[in-house]
Every structure is written in structure tokens, then in C-alpha cells.
OpenMM code with the backbone's topology and positions (N, CA, C; nanometers):
from openmm import Vec3, app, unit

residues = "MET PRO THR LYS ILE PHE VAL ASN LEU PRO VAL LYS ASN LEU GLU LYS SER LYS ASP PHE TYR THR ARG LEU GLY PHE SER ILE ASN PRO GLN PHE THR ASP GLU THR ALA ALA CYS VAL VAL LEU SER GLU THR ILE PHE ALA MET ILE LEU THR HIS ASP LYS PHE LYS GLN PHE THR LYS LYS ASP ILE ALA ASP ALA GLN LYS THR THR GLU VAL LEU ILE ALA ILE ASP ALA GLU SER LYS ALA ALA LEU GLN ASP MET VAL ASN LYS ALA THR GLN ALA GLY GLY SER LEU TYR ASP ASP ALA LYS ASP HIS GLY TRP MET TYR GLN HIS SER PHE ALA ASP PRO ASP GLY HIS GLN TRP GLU VAL ILE TYR MET ASP MET ASN ALA ILE PRO GLN GLY".split()
positions = [
    Vec3(10.6782, -3.6505, 19.6906),
    Vec3(10.7511, -3.5298, 19.7234),
    Vec3(10.6707, -3.4467, 19.8236),
    Vec3(10.7400, -3.3893, 19.9225),
    Vec3(10.6705, -3.3016, 20.0177),
    Vec3(10.6116, -3.1804, 19.9459),
    Vec3(10.5026, -3.1322, 19.9980),
    Vec3(10.4383, -3.0164, 19.9367),
    Vec3(10.4452, -2.8923, 20.0254),
    Vec3(10.4791, -2.9107, 20.1524),
    Vec3(10.4895, -2.7975, 20.2447),
    Vec3(10.6067, -2.8216, 20.3386),
    Vec3(10.6592, -2.7116, 20.3954),
    Vec3(10.7618, -2.7233, 20.4983),
    Vec3(10.7182, -2.6400, 20.6183),
    Vec3(10.7353, -2.6993, 20.7355),
    Vec3(10.7058, -2.6328, 20.8623),
    Vec3(10.8349, -2.6315, 20.9444),
    Vec3(10.8926, -2.5138, 20.9645),
    Vec3(11.0116, -2.4980, 21.0470),
    Vec3(10.9617, -2.4679, 21.1878),
    Vec3(11.0002, -2.5490, 21.2857),
    Vec3(10.9553, -2.5309, 21.4236),
    Vec3(11.0626, -2.4605, 21.5048),
    Vec3(11.0255, -2.3485, 21.5690),
    Vec3(11.1204, -2.2684, 21.6451),
    Vec3(11.0685, -2.2451, 21.7865),
    Vec3(11.1498, -2.2746, 21.8879),
    Vec3(11.1089, -2.2448, 22.0244),
    Vec3(11.1244, -2.0951, 22.0525),
    Vec3(11.0278, -2.0379, 22.1207),
    Vec3(11.0330, -1.8953, 22.1546),
    Vec3(11.0014, -1.8762, 22.3026),
    Vec3(11.0623, -1.7764, 22.3608),
    Vec3(11.0415, -1.7490, 22.5036),
    Vec3(10.9132, -1.6720, 22.5287),
    Vec3(10.8756, -1.5851, 22.4350),
    Vec3(10.7571, -1.5020, 22.4519),
    Vec3(10.6769, -1.5077, 22.3215),
    Vec3(10.5713, -1.5861, 22.3206),
    Vec3(10.4941, -1.6095, 22.1982),
    Vec3(10.4356, -1.4807, 22.1418),
    Vec3(10.3778, -1.3970, 22.2258),
    Vec3(10.3164, -1.2724, 22.1761),
    Vec3(10.4206, -1.1799, 22.1154),
    Vec3(10.5371, -1.1695, 22.1799),
    Vec3(10.6454, -1.0861, 22.1261),
    Vec3(10.6912, -1.1399, 21.9904),
    Vec3(10.7015, -1.2712, 21.9791),
    Vec3(10.7435, -1.3319, 21.8529),
    Vec3(10.6384, -1.3126, 21.7440),
    Vec3(10.5113, -1.3284, 21.7778),
    Vec3(10.4051, -1.3043, 21.6790),
    Vec3(10.4120, -1.1607, 21.6295),
    Vec3(10.4318, -1.0669, 21.7202),
    Vec3(10.4417, -0.9257, 21.6820),
    Vec3(10.5613, -0.9044, 21.5898),
    Vec3(10.6748, -0.9657, 21.6239),
    Vec3(10.7960, -0.9517, 21.5426),
    Vec3(10.7698, -0.9969, 21.3989),
    Vec3(10.7172, -1.1165, 21.3817),
    Vec3(10.6986, -1.1705, 21.2466),
    Vec3(10.5897, -1.0979, 21.1684),
    Vec3(10.4859, -1.0514, 21.2347),
    Vec3(10.3843, -0.9749, 21.1609),
    Vec3(10.4389, -0.8388, 21.1202),
    Vec3(10.5296, -0.7828, 21.1990),
    Vec3(10.5920, -0.6554, 21.1610),
    Vec3(10.6855, -0.6720, 21.0413),
    Vec3(10.7297, -0.7949, 21.0144),
    Vec3(10.8084, -0.8208, 20.8939),
    Vec3(10.7195, -0.8346, 20.7704),
    Vec3(10.5887, -0.8415, 20.7924),
    Vec3(10.4958, -0.8532, 20.6802),
    Vec3(10.4338, -0.9908, 20.6644),
    Vec3(10.4686, -1.0850, 20.7535),
    Vec3(10.4112, -1.2190, 20.7467),
    Vec3(10.2787, -1.2216, 20.8218),
    Vec3(10.1946, -1.3161, 20.7870),
    Vec3(10.0664, -1.3296, 20.8566),
    Vec3(10.0706, -1.4509, 20.9489),
    Vec3(9.9738, -1.4566, 21.0383),
    Vec3(9.9579, -1.5681, 21.1312),
    Vec3(9.8339, -1.6458, 21.0889),
    Vec3(9.8484, -1.7764, 21.0715),
    Vec3(9.7342, -1.8612, 21.0370),
    Vec3(9.6641, -1.9008, 21.1671),
    Vec3(9.5444, -1.8472, 21.1912),
    Vec3(9.4754, -1.8755, 21.3176),
    Vec3(9.4340, -2.0215, 21.3333),
    Vec3(9.4255, -2.0941, 21.2237),
    Vec3(9.3866, -2.2349, 21.2280),
    Vec3(9.4879, -2.3183, 21.3073),
    Vec3(9.6142, -2.2775, 21.3066),
    Vec3(9.7204, -2.3505, 21.3757),
    Vec3(9.7838, -2.2657, 21.4856),
    Vec3(9.7040, -2.1820, 21.5488),
    Vec3(9.7536, -2.0895, 21.6503),
    Vec3(9.6677, -2.0987, 21.7752),
    Vec3(9.7358, -2.1042, 21.8897),
    Vec3(9.6664, -2.0981, 22.0185),
    Vec3(9.7603, -2.0308, 22.1186),
    Vec3(9.7400, -2.0512, 22.2457),
    Vec3(9.8234, -1.9850, 22.3469),
    Vec3(9.9623, -2.0486, 22.3620),
    Vec3(9.9864, -2.1602, 22.2920),
    Vec3(10.1162, -2.2277, 22.3013),
    Vec3(10.1951, -2.2253, 22.1713),
    Vec3(10.1314, -2.1870, 22.0616),
    Vec3(10.1964, -2.1929, 21.9312),
    Vec3(10.1282, -2.0983, 21.8332),
    Vec3(10.2043, -2.0588, 21.7323),
    Vec3(10.1481, -1.9785, 21.6241),
    Vec3(10.2125, -2.0216, 21.4934),
    Vec3(10.1342, -2.0183, 21.3878),
    Vec3(10.1806, -2.0550, 21.2553),
    Vec3(10.2060, -1.9275, 21.1750),
    Vec3(10.3330, -1.8995, 21.1483),
    Vec3(10.3716, -1.7831, 21.0691),
    Vec3(10.3762, -1.8266, 20.9228),
    Vec3(10.3012, -1.7585, 20.8387),
    Vec3(10.2935, -1.7927, 20.6973),
    Vec3(10.4025, -1.7164, 20.6228),
    Vec3(10.5036, -1.7910, 20.5752),
    Vec3(10.6123, -1.7305, 20.4986),
    Vec3(10.5789, -1.7281, 20.3498),
    Vec3(10.5089, -1.8296, 20.3039),
    Vec3(10.4617, -1.8374, 20.1659),
    Vec3(10.3462, -1.9367, 20.1643),
    Vec3(10.2974, -1.9675, 20.0454),
    Vec3(10.1867, -2.0634, 20.0346),
    Vec3(10.2268, -2.2032, 20.0796),
    Vec3(10.3560, -2.2312, 20.0812),
    Vec3(10.4015, -2.3665, 20.1145),
    Vec3(10.5051, -2.3727, 20.2259),
    Vec3(10.5436, -2.2577, 20.2813),
    Vec3(10.6464, -2.2547, 20.3852),
    Vec3(10.5930, -2.1809, 20.5074),
    Vec3(10.6107, -2.2449, 20.6244),
    Vec3(10.5560, -2.1921, 20.7481),
    Vec3(10.6594, -2.2029, 20.8599),
    Vec3(10.6588, -2.1082, 20.9507),
    Vec3(10.7397, -2.1172, 21.0727),
    Vec3(10.6424, -2.1362, 21.1883),
    Vec3(10.6547, -2.2482, 21.2549),
    Vec3(10.5746, -2.2730, 21.3745),
    Vec3(10.6559, -2.2212, 21.4928),
    Vec3(10.6073, -2.1154, 21.5559),
    Vec3(10.6749, -2.0633, 21.6744),
    Vec3(10.6023, -2.1207, 21.7957),
    Vec3(10.6800, -2.1898, 21.8787),
    Vec3(10.6232, -2.2671, 21.9889),
    Vec3(10.6823, -2.2232, 22.1222),
    Vec3(10.5982, -2.2142, 22.2251),
    Vec3(10.6519, -2.1898, 22.3581),
    Vec3(10.7463, -2.3044, 22.3925),
    Vec3(10.8348, -2.2825, 22.4856),
    Vec3(10.9298, -2.3877, 22.5226),
    Vec3(10.8577, -2.5135, 22.5711),
    Vec3(10.7529, -2.4976, 22.6501),
    Vec3(10.6786, -2.6152, 22.6973),
    Vec3(10.6186, -2.6930, 22.5811),
    Vec3(10.5645, -2.6236, 22.4840),
    Vec3(10.5066, -2.6899, 22.3670),
    Vec3(10.6164, -2.7574, 22.2837),
    Vec3(10.7268, -2.6860, 22.2628),
    Vec3(10.8373, -2.7397, 22.1831),
    Vec3(10.8907, -2.8691, 22.2450),
    Vec3(10.8978, -2.8732, 22.3779),
    Vec3(10.9499, -2.9912, 22.4484),
    Vec3(10.8636, -3.1154, 22.4248),
    Vec3(10.7400, -3.0977, 22.3811),
    Vec3(10.6531, -3.2118, 22.3509),
    Vec3(10.6982, -3.2861, 22.2248),
    Vec3(10.7853, -3.2236, 22.1443),
    Vec3(10.8270, -3.2811, 22.0170),
    Vec3(10.9715, -3.3297, 22.0152),
    Vec3(11.0439, -3.3119, 22.1254),
    Vec3(11.1837, -3.3535, 22.1275),
    Vec3(11.2232, -3.4012, 22.2663),
    Vec3(11.3172, -3.4921, 22.2698),
    Vec3(11.3725, -3.5389, 22.3965),
    Vec3(11.5020, -3.4643, 22.4296),
    Vec3(11.5506, -3.3849, 22.3356),
    Vec3(11.6757, -3.3119, 22.3537),
    Vec3(11.6504, -3.1780, 22.4239),
    Vec3(11.7580, -3.1224, 22.4786),
    Vec3(11.7501, -2.9881, 22.5358),
    Vec3(11.7236, -2.8876, 22.4243),
    Vec3(11.6583, -2.7805, 22.4592),
    Vec3(11.6349, -2.6719, 22.3633),
    Vec3(11.7595, -2.5849, 22.3604),
    Vec3(11.8117, -2.5641, 22.2415),
    Vec3(11.9311, -2.4798, 22.2260),
    Vec3(11.8966, -2.3352, 22.2575),
    Vec3(11.9900, -2.2667, 22.3219),
    Vec3(11.9759, -2.1230, 22.3439),
    Vec3(12.0315, -2.0551, 22.2195),
    Vec3(11.9433, -2.0106, 22.1332),
    Vec3(11.9851, -1.9546, 22.0046),
    Vec3(12.0605, -1.8229, 22.0193),
    Vec3(12.0602, -1.7642, 22.1389),
    Vec3(12.1424, -1.6454, 22.1630),
    Vec3(12.2896, -1.6843, 22.1760),
    Vec3(12.3165, -1.8110, 22.2097),
    Vec3(12.4536, -1.8561, 22.2331),
    Vec3(12.5001, -1.9622, 22.1338),
    Vec3(12.4072, -2.0378, 22.0774),
    Vec3(12.4394, -2.1515, 21.9918),
    Vec3(12.3592, -2.1422, 21.8635),
    Vec3(12.4222, -2.1709, 21.7512),
    Vec3(12.3487, -2.1749, 21.6257),
    Vec3(12.2950, -2.3158, 21.6072),
    Vec3(12.1637, -2.3291, 21.6109),
    Vec3(12.1025, -2.4606, 21.5929),
    Vec3(12.0556, -2.4808, 21.4505),
    Vec3(12.0336, -2.3728, 21.3782),
    Vec3(11.9879, -2.3812, 21.2402),
    Vec3(12.0058, -2.2437, 21.1748),
    Vec3(12.0340, -2.2425, 21.0470),
    Vec3(12.0310, -2.1192, 20.9683),
    Vec3(11.9115, -2.1311, 20.8749),
    Vec3(11.8231, -2.0363, 20.8824),
    Vec3(11.7038, -2.0391, 20.7984),
    Vec3(11.7253, -1.9381, 20.6867),
    Vec3(11.7212, -1.9846, 20.5637),
    Vec3(11.7430, -1.8967, 20.4491),
    Vec3(11.6130, -1.8811, 20.3713),
    Vec3(11.5784, -1.7576, 20.3430),
    Vec3(11.4607, -1.7280, 20.2614),
    Vec3(11.5029, -1.6314, 20.1518),
    Vec3(11.4298, -1.6362, 20.0413),
    Vec3(11.4667, -1.5492, 19.9306),
    Vec3(11.3803, -1.4247, 19.9289),
    Vec3(11.4326, -1.3239, 19.8621),
    Vec3(11.3608, -1.1982, 19.8419),
    Vec3(11.3525, -1.1737, 19.6920),
    Vec3(11.2543, -1.0968, 19.6519),
    Vec3(11.2340, -1.0734, 19.5088),
    Vec3(11.3314, -0.9715, 19.4512),
    Vec3(11.3994, -0.8950, 19.5380),
    Vec3(11.4956, -0.7949, 19.4909),
    Vec3(11.5881, -0.7576, 19.6059),
    Vec3(11.6966, -0.6874, 19.5733),
    Vec3(11.7860, -0.6381, 19.6786),
    Vec3(11.7128, -0.5401, 19.7691),
    Vec3(11.6272, -0.4575, 19.7093),
    Vec3(11.5527, -0.3595, 19.7883),
    Vec3(11.4566, -0.4286, 19.8851),
    Vec3(11.3882, -0.5334, 19.8388),
    Vec3(11.2972, -0.6081, 19.9259),
    Vec3(11.3747, -0.6773, 20.0369),
    Vec3(11.4921, -0.7288, 20.0044),
    Vec3(11.5793, -0.7921, 20.1034),
    Vec3(11.6156, -0.6913, 20.2125),
    Vec3(11.6638, -0.5761, 20.1712),
    Vec3(11.7056, -0.4750, 20.2690),
    Vec3(11.5873, -0.4246, 20.3502),
    Vec3(11.4706, -0.4151, 20.2879),
    Vec3(11.3507, -0.3733, 20.3590),
    Vec3(11.3168, -0.4725, 20.4711),
    Vec3(11.3273, -0.6021, 20.4431),
    Vec3(11.2980, -0.7026, 20.5449),
    Vec3(11.3982, -0.6945, 20.6599),
    Vec3(11.5262, -0.6791, 20.6281),
    Vec3(11.6286, -0.6685, 20.7317),
    Vec3(11.6048, -0.5438, 20.8172),
    Vec3(11.5706, -0.4327, 20.7528),
    Vec3(11.5409, -0.3097, 20.8271),
    Vec3(11.4204, -0.3294, 20.9189),
    Vec3(11.3156, -0.3920, 20.8682),
    Vec3(11.1970, -0.4186, 20.9504),
    Vec3(11.2323, -0.5088, 21.0680),
    Vec3(11.3187, -0.6064, 21.0443),
    Vec3(11.3577, -0.6985, 21.1511),
    Vec3(11.4275, -0.6244, 21.2645),
    Vec3(11.5189, -0.5343, 21.2313),
    Vec3(11.5896, -0.4622, 21.3374),
    Vec3(11.4966, -0.3631, 21.4076),
    Vec3(11.4044, -0.3030, 21.3339),
    Vec3(11.3092, -0.2103, 21.3948),
    Vec3(11.2081, -0.2825, 21.4837),
    Vec3(11.1847, -0.4111, 21.4572),
    Vec3(11.0857, -0.4883, 21.5320),
    Vec3(11.1461, -0.5624, 21.6512),
    Vec3(11.2736, -0.5398, 21.6803),
    Vec3(11.3345, -0.6034, 21.7963),
    Vec3(11.4356, -0.7115, 21.7641),
    Vec3(11.4594, -0.7359, 21.6361),
    Vec3(11.5629, -0.8302, 21.5963),
    Vec3(11.6981, -0.7602, 21.5944),
    Vec3(11.8007, -0.8324, 21.5543),
    Vec3(11.9342, -0.7739, 21.5491),
    Vec3(12.0087, -0.8257, 21.4264),
    Vec3(12.1042, -0.7472, 21.3806),
    Vec3(12.1915, -0.7917, 21.2725),
    Vec3(12.2970, -0.8826, 21.3329),
    Vec3(12.3327, -0.9896, 21.2635),
    Vec3(12.4429, -1.0713, 21.3143),
    Vec3(12.5545, -1.0854, 21.2127),
    Vec3(12.5390, -1.0257, 21.0967),
    Vec3(12.6465, -1.0254, 20.9990),
    Vec3(12.6208, -0.9124, 20.9002),
    Vec3(12.7285, -0.8684, 20.8358),
    Vec3(12.7166, -0.7641, 20.7345),
    Vec3(12.6587, -0.8215, 20.6064),
    Vec3(12.6039, -0.7347, 20.5236),
    Vec3(12.5563, -0.7766, 20.3919),
    Vec3(12.6753, -0.8246, 20.3096),
    Vec3(12.6487, -0.9215, 20.2221),
    Vec3(12.7535, -0.9760, 20.1346),
    Vec3(12.7012, -0.9784, 19.9911),
    Vec3(12.7834, -0.9298, 19.9003),
    Vec3(12.7473, -0.9302, 19.7587),
    Vec3(12.8420, -1.0257, 19.6863),
    Vec3(12.7876, -1.1365, 19.6377),
    Vec3(12.8659, -1.2373, 19.5672),
    Vec3(12.8531, -1.2229, 19.4148),
    Vec3(12.7989, -1.1098, 19.3711),
    Vec3(12.7774, -1.0873, 19.2283),
    Vec3(12.6426, -1.1403, 19.1844),
    Vec3(12.6270, -1.2689, 19.1843),
    Vec3(12.5007, -1.3314, 19.1442),
    Vec3(12.4051, -1.3494, 19.2620),
    Vec3(12.4601, -1.3412, 19.3852),
    Vec3(12.3769, -1.3563, 19.5049),
    Vec3(12.4130, -1.2474, 19.6050),
    Vec3(12.3100, -1.1848, 19.6583),
    Vec3(12.3256, -1.0823, 19.7608),
    Vec3(12.2570, -1.1353, 19.8854),
    Vec3(12.3212, -1.1231, 20.0010),
    Vec3(12.2610, -1.1753, 20.1241),
    Vec3(12.2841, -1.0805, 20.2407),
    Vec3(12.1920, -1.0848, 20.3327),
    Vec3(12.2049, -1.0121, 20.4583),
    Vec3(12.1367, -1.0968, 20.5644),
    Vec3(12.1738, -1.0756, 20.6895),
    Vec3(12.1316, -1.1658, 20.7949),
    Vec3(12.0788, -1.0902, 20.9157),
    Vec3(11.9782, -1.1481, 20.9799),
    Vec3(11.9287, -1.0937, 21.1060),
    Vec3(11.8932, -1.2088, 21.1986),
    Vec3(11.8829, -1.1767, 21.3254),
    Vec3(11.8364, -1.2727, 21.4252),
    Vec3(11.7051, -1.2209, 21.4822),
    Vec3(11.6110, -1.3115, 21.5068),
    Vec3(11.4849, -1.2724, 21.5694),
    Vec3(11.5094, -1.2501, 21.7187),
    Vec3(11.4091, -1.2059, 21.7945),
    Vec3(11.4317, -1.1784, 21.9371),
    Vec3(11.4839, -1.2981, 22.0178),
    Vec3(11.4606, -1.4200, 21.9711),
    Vec3(11.5112, -1.5383, 22.0406),
    Vec3(11.6488, -1.5809, 21.9917),
    Vec3(11.7027, -1.5115, 21.8922),
    Vec3(11.8356, -1.5414, 21.8416),
    Vec3(11.8392, -1.6342, 21.7215),
    Vec3(11.7236, -1.6782, 21.6706),
    Vec3(11.7214, -1.7642, 21.5525),
    Vec3(11.7732, -1.6835, 21.4329),
    Vec3(11.8670, -1.7418, 21.3592),
    Vec3(11.9324, -1.6711, 21.2504),
    Vec3(11.8584, -1.6899, 21.1185),
    Vec3(11.8325, -1.5782, 21.0537),
    Vec3(11.7639, -1.5758, 20.9245),
    Vec3(11.8579, -1.5151, 20.8208),
    Vec3(11.8804, -1.5885, 20.7135),
    Vec3(11.9575, -1.5400, 20.5992),
    Vec3(11.8562, -1.5003, 20.4923),
    Vec3(11.8607, -1.3750, 20.4509),
    Vec3(11.7733, -1.3296, 20.3428),
    Vec3(11.8611, -1.3149, 20.2202),
    Vec3(11.8198, -1.3805, 20.1117),
    Vec3(11.9039, -1.3801, 19.9920),
    Vec3(11.8241, -1.3324, 19.8701),
    Vec3(11.8952, -1.2676, 19.7805),
    Vec3(11.8413, -1.2354, 19.6486),
    Vec3(11.9381, -1.2946, 19.5474),
    Vec3(11.8868, -1.3769, 19.4574),
    Vec3(11.9716, -1.4381, 19.3553),
    Vec3(11.9317, -1.3881, 19.2167),
    Vec3(12.0304, -1.3419, 19.1419),
    Vec3(12.0108, -1.3056, 19.0022),
    Vec3(12.0370, -1.4327, 18.9213),
    Vec3(11.9313, -1.5010, 18.8821),
    Vec3(11.9437, -1.6309, 18.8160),
    Vec3(12.0193, -1.6213, 18.6836),
    Vec3(12.0173, -1.5050, 18.6204),
    Vec3(12.0888, -1.4875, 18.4931),
    Vec3(12.2394, -1.4676, 18.5135),
    Vec3(12.2816, -1.4403, 18.6365),
    Vec3(12.4225, -1.4139, 18.6634),
    Vec3(12.4934, -1.5286, 18.7360),
    Vec3(12.4237, -1.6408, 18.7557),
    Vec3(12.4849, -1.7550, 18.8241),
    Vec3(12.5982, -1.8093, 18.7385),
    Vec3(12.7167, -1.8251, 18.7988),
    Vec3(12.8299, -1.8780, 18.7221),
    Vec3(12.7995, -2.0171, 18.6685),
    Vec3(12.8424, -2.0433, 18.5486),
    Vec3(12.8216, -2.1746, 18.4868),
    Vec3(12.9376, -2.2665, 18.5214),
    Vec3(12.9050, -2.3951, 18.5412),
    Vec3(13.0102, -2.4934, 18.5673),
    Vec3(13.0341, -2.5060, 18.7093),
] * unit.nanometer
topology = app.Topology()
chain = topology.addChain("A")
for resn in residues:
    res = topology.addResidue(resn, chain)
    for name in ("N", "CA", "C"):
        topology.addAtom(name, app.Element.getBySymbol(name[0]), res)
């Protein structure tokens, strides 16, 4: 079984992206960071590798999607509470991100969404495990 996940995201401006993610409260692992890439630590086992377009092209033969126009992936992360979820979304918009959908309350799951400066879509969710419908 895998023990870690690394989500690789192409970014147009590495320094701007590093600033964005650190303003959300995430740290940068300097061990995997240089002038072409940075490792954003989302948790002990989940990381977002933000890569310049030139660096990203070293890992794929396909064109890089313009995330401002095309959804290439939805990245979902959990929050420990509705308040923590809303705090992250607020920080994202204050740090240069944008909202791309309204908050949704499904009873057992609450979600809100933002896009980073490059347009990558992030779904932040809070799940009340005791309220999940059975069956």
C-alpha cells in the first residue's frame, strides 16, 4: 500500500504559488524545493509539488492544461471543522485565490471550493462521521 501521495501541479509563478500556499498555513519542505519546484506539505503523508511549466513538462508528453479554462483535476482535502474549512477558504481568497462555487451543506458533509492563482480547484470538506447516512 502507498504511504504518501504527491499531487503535481504546474504553476506559472513559483514564488507567487509558494506565497499563496504558505499563507494558507502550509509549509514548504526545503529538501524537495529549488528554483523549479517546491514541496507544499499538506499533512505528514500528503504533499503538493508545485512545478514550473518547464519542470512539469519533464514528467509528461501531454500539453499542460490551462486550469483557468479547463478542469484537469479536483483536489479535495478535509478540514477538522466547518470553522477551519471557512478559515482556509477565506485565507485562499485573501492570498490571491478565488471562489469558484458556493458553499454546500449536505447535512453530513459541508464543502466549499476555491481556486489557487493558477486556477487549480480545491474542494475543502468537513464530514460529520456520526451523521453519514446508513445504507
